[in-house]
C-alpha positions in Angstrom: -90.0 130.0 -0.7 -93.2 130.9 1.0 -93.8 134.4 2.5 -93.7 132.8 6.0 -90.4 131.0 5.4 -88.9 134.1 3.8 -89.8 136.1 7.0 -88.2 133.4 9.1 -84.9 133.5 7.1 -84.9 137.3 7.2 -85.4 137.2 11.0 -82.5 134.8 11.5 -80.3 136.9 9.3 -81.0 140.0 11.4 -80.3 138.1 14.6 -76.9 136.9 13.5 -75.7 139.7 11.2 -72.1 140.5 11.8 -69.8 137.7 13.1 -68.2 140.1 15.6 -71.3 141.8 16.8 -72.3 141.0 20.4 -75.3 138.6 20.4 -78.2 138.8 22.9 -76.8 138.5 26.4 -73.3 139.6 25.4 -72.1 143.1 26.2 -69.4 145.0 24.4 -65.7 144.2 24.9 -64.3 144.4 28.4 -60.5 144.5 27.8 -59.8 146.2 31.1 -61.3 143.5 33.3 -58.7 141.9 35.7 -57.1 138.6 34.7 -58.0 135.5 36.7 -55.5 133.4 38.6 -53.1 131.2 36.7 -54.5 127.8 35.5 -53.7 124.8 37.6 -51.9 121.8 36.1 -54.3 119.6 34.1 -53.9 116.5 36.2 -54.4 118.2 39.6 -57.9 119.3 38.5 -59.1 116.6 36.2 -57.8 113.5 38.0 -59.8 114.0 41.2 -62.2 111.1 40.5 -65.1 113.4 39.5 -66.7 114.6 36.2 -67.7 118.0 35.1 -71.4 118.2 34.3 -72.8 121.2 32.3 -76.4 121.8 31.4 -77.5 124.0 28.6 -80.7 125.6 27.3 -80.7 124.3 23.7 -82.2 125.2 20.4 -81.7 123.8 16.9 -83.3 124.2 13.5 -84.9 120.9 12.2 -87.2 120.6 9.2 -86.9 124.3 8.7 -88.3 125.2 12.2 -86.6 126.3 15.4 -86.8 123.5 18.0 -86.1 124.0 21.7 -84.7 121.4 24.1 -81.9 120.7 26.5 -78.3 119.6 26.3 -75.8 118.0 28.7 -72.1 118.0 28.4 -70.1 115.5 30.6 -66.3 115.7 30.7 -64.3 113.1 32.6 -60.8 111.4 32.4 -60.5 107.6 32.2 -58.0 104.9 31.2 -58.2 103.9 27.6 -57.0 100.9 25.5 -54.8 101.8 22.6 -55.6 98.6 20.8 -59.3 98.2 21.5 -60.2 101.9 21.7 -62.5 101.4 24.7 -62.4 102.2 28.4 -60.1 99.9 30.3 -61.6 98.0 33.2 -58.2 97.4 35.0 -55.3 99.6 33.9 -52.8 97.5 35.8 -53.4 94.4 33.6 -51.8 95.9 30.5 -50.2 99.2 31.3 -48.3 99.4 28.0 -51.6 99.4 26.1 -53.3 101.9 28.4 -53.2 105.7 28.3 -55.3 108.5 29.8 -58.0 110.2 27.8 -60.4 113.1 28.4 -63.9 112.0 27.3 -66.7 114.4 26.3 -70.3 113.1 26.1 -72.5 115.7 24.5 -76.2 114.8 24.7 -78.9 116.8 22.8 -82.6 116.2 23.3 -85.3 118.1 21.4 -88.8 117.6 20.1 -90.0 117.6 16.5 -93.8 117.5 16.5 -95.1 114.1 17.7 -91.7 112.6 18.1 -88.4 113.5 19.7 -84.7 113.3 18.9 -82.1 111.9 21.4 -78.6 112.2 20.2 -75.2 111.6 21.9 -71.7 112.3 20.8 -68.7 110.7 22.6 -65.2 112.1 21.9 -62.1 110.7 23.3 -58.9 112.7 23.2 -55.4 112.0 24.7 -55.0 114.0 27.9 -51.4 114.8 27.1 -52.0 116.7 23.9 -55.9 116.5 23.3 -55.4 114.7 20.0 -58.6 112.6 19.2 -58.4 108.9 19.1 -62.1 108.0 18.7 -65.4 109.6 18.2 -68.8 107.9 18.2 -72.3 109.2 17.6 -75.8 107.8 18.1 -79.2 109.2 17.1 -82.5 107.8 18.2 -85.9 109.0 17.0 -89.1 107.4 15.9 -87.9 106.6 12.4 -85.0 104.5 13.7 -81.5 104.4 15.1 -78.2 105.5 13.6 -74.7 104.8 15.0 -71.4 106.0 13.7 -67.9 105.3 15.0 -64.7 107.0 13.9 -61.3 105.6 14.8 -58.7 108.3 14.5 -55.1 107.6 13.7 -52.2 109.6 12.4 -53.0 110.2 8.7 -56.2 108.1 8.7 -59.8 108.2 9.9 -61.7 104.9 9.8 -65.5 105.2 9.7 -68.2 102.6 10.5 -71.7 103.8 10.0 -74.9 101.8 10.6 -78.2 103.5 9.6 -81.8 102.5 9.2 -81.6 104.0 5.7 -80.7 101.4 3.0 -78.0 103.3 1.2 -76.3 105.1 4.2 -74.6 102.3 6.1 -70.9 102.1 5.1 -67.4 101.4 6.2 -64.6 103.5 4.8 -61.3 105.2 5.4 -60.5 108.9 4.7 -57.2 110.7 5.1 -56.5 112.6 8.3 -54.7 115.7 7.1 -51.9 117.2 9.3 -53.4 119.8 11.7 -56.9 118.6 10.8 -59.7 119.4 13.4 -62.9 117.5 14.0 -65.8 119.8 14.8 -66.5 117.8 18.0 -63.0 118.8 19.2 -64.0 122.5 19.5 -65.7 121.8 22.9 -62.3 120.8 24.2 -59.6 122.6 22.1 -61.1 126.0 22.5 -61.3 125.7 26.3 -57.5 125.9 26.5 -57.2 123.4 29.3 -53.4 123.2 28.9 -52.8 126.6 27.4 -54.5 128.8 24.8 -55.5 127.4 21.5 -54.9 130.8 20.0 -53.7 134.0 21.4 -56.1 137.0 21.5 -56.4 138.4 17.9 -54.8 135.4 16.3 -56.5 133.3 13.5 -55.7 130.3 11.4 -57.3 128.1 8.7 -57.3 124.4 9.3 -58.7 121.2 7.6 -62.1 120.7 9.2 -64.3 117.6 9.5 -68.0 118.5 10.2 -69.5 116.8 13.2 -71.5 113.6 13.0 -74.5 115.5 14.4 -74.3 118.1 11.6 -73.8 115.4 8.9 -76.8 113.5 10.3 -79.2 116.4 10.1 -78.0 117.3 6.5 -77.4 113.7 5.3 -73.9 114.7 4.2 -71.0 112.2 3.7 -67.8 112.1 5.7 -65.7 114.7 3.9 -63.0 117.2 5.0 -63.3 120.9 4.3 -61.6 124.0 5.7 -62.5 126.3 8.5 -61.1 129.6 9.7 -60.8 129.9 13.5 -60.2 133.3 15.1 -59.9 134.3 18.7 -61.3 137.8 19.1 -58.9 140.4 20.5 -61.0 141.4 23.5 -63.0 139.5 26.1 -66.8 140.0 26.4 -69.2 139.9 29.3 -71.9 137.3 28.6 -75.1 136.7 30.6 -76.8 133.3 30.5 -79.1 131.5 32.9 -76.1 130.3 34.9 -75.0 133.9 35.5 -72.7 136.6 34.1 -69.3 135.5 32.8 -66.2 137.3 31.3 -65.5 135.2 28.2 -62.9 135.0 25.5 -64.6 134.5 22.1 -63.8 132.2 19.2 -65.2 132.6 15.7 -65.4 129.5 13.5 -66.3 129.9 9.8 -66.7 126.6 7.9 -66.0 127.0 4.1 -69.3 127.0 2.3 -71.0 126.3 5.5 -72.3 127.8 8.8 -70.5 130.2 11.1 -70.1 129.6 14.8 -69.2 131.6 18.0 -67.9 130.0 21.2 -67.9 132.0 24.4 -65.5 130.4 26.9 -65.3 131.4 30.6 -62.0 133.2 31.1 -61.7 131.6 34.6 -60.5 128.0 34.9 -61.7 125.4 34.0 -62.9 127.6 31.1 -66.3 126.1 30.6 -68.2 126.7 27.4 -70.7 129.4 28.5 -72.4 129.7 25.1 -72.1 128.4 21.6 -74.1 129.3 18.6 -74.0 128.2 14.9 -75.9 130.2 12.3 -76.3 130.2 8.6 -73.5 131.9 6.7 -74.5 134.8 4.4 -74.9 133.6 0.9 -74.8 129.8 1.6 -77.3 127.4 0.0 -80.9 126.9 1.1 -80.2 123.3 2.2 -77.7 124.4 4.8 -79.9 127.4 5.8 -82.7 125.1 7.0 -80.5 122.9 9.3 -77.5 125.0 10.4 -78.7 126.8 13.5 -77.6 125.2 16.7 -77.0 126.9 20.1 -76.6 126.4 23.8 -76.6 128.7 26.8 -75.2 127.4 30.1 -77.8 126.9 32.8 -75.8 125.2 35.5 -72.6 123.3 36.2 -71.2 121.0 38.9 -68.4 118.6 39.5 -69.4 115.3 41.0 -69.2 111.5 40.7 -72.4 111.2 38.8 -72.2 107.5 38.2 -73.0 107.0 41.9 -76.2 109.1 41.7 -78.5 106.5 40.2 -80.9 106.1 43.1 -84.6 107.0 43.3 -84.7 110.8 44.1 -81.2 111.5 42.6 -83.1 113.3 39.7 -82.9 116.3 42.0 -79.3 116.8 41.0 -80.4 117.7 37.5 -81.9 120.9 38.9 -78.3 122.1 39.5 -77.8 121.9 35.8 -81.1 123.4 34.8 -82.2 120.1 33.3 -85.4 118.1 33.4 -85.6 114.3 33.9 -86.1 112.4 30.6 -85.1 115.4 28.5 -88.6 117.0 29.0 
């Protein structure tokens, strides 16, 4: 390790020392703050014909250096085909094969020197219980394209991976352990859209499947591990570009991997105000170079974005703190 890289690792360690210490922008616990109103039923909010759009100030470590970019999260409900695992064009044609899903599209854009990364994760979960049925991932950069699709069934996850690397493309099946959690699910599960994922102060260890985004950066295979998820006992006040929020906080510790914190707005619809992954103390150097990933909420709105494709509609991105073209 060079002196410069040693200083970088030491600085990161100082920034993230202590899983329960408030990070920059987060104040000490605020247990005495008044509770918000009761959450509305899921359908009355999410079946209004609109999507939630969240824009984030984003940073990620790539090739051992901190990169800055932007991230967009789009949440929307839609009819889904049980047999084809795609959005249904006309739900009335085959109602027995159709069910409602909540879809998350998570888009990360960041620059690495002369070229940029554009990645997108799509997660589809059943609206009734938030169990995943499909996840897809695409990565585009100057070296080539990568696409992965996971079909999720009880007891089984089927993977189809196409890569520009000769030995990476594959099709395989792995078990889906009972109670297993995919990393992509954290952006939905921890929001508690139909009740708390955990009560304050509770913790549990679950089988855990690292995200396609994480596996792409580290070139790791599809493999389950374990993660300990804890909801901190007290809420915290967090300040991000979008404002000041009272948040409940989840800690996620991946076995032999990074540690994450998720700050979720206590008021419905419980938006993810901030997330941050950082290198776990004592983990290997390979993980330490590519484990940091964080987002701070810059803006949020609820709208029918698919209608906003005209010249000049780029102005709506400003509500999210985003720039056209990911720049």
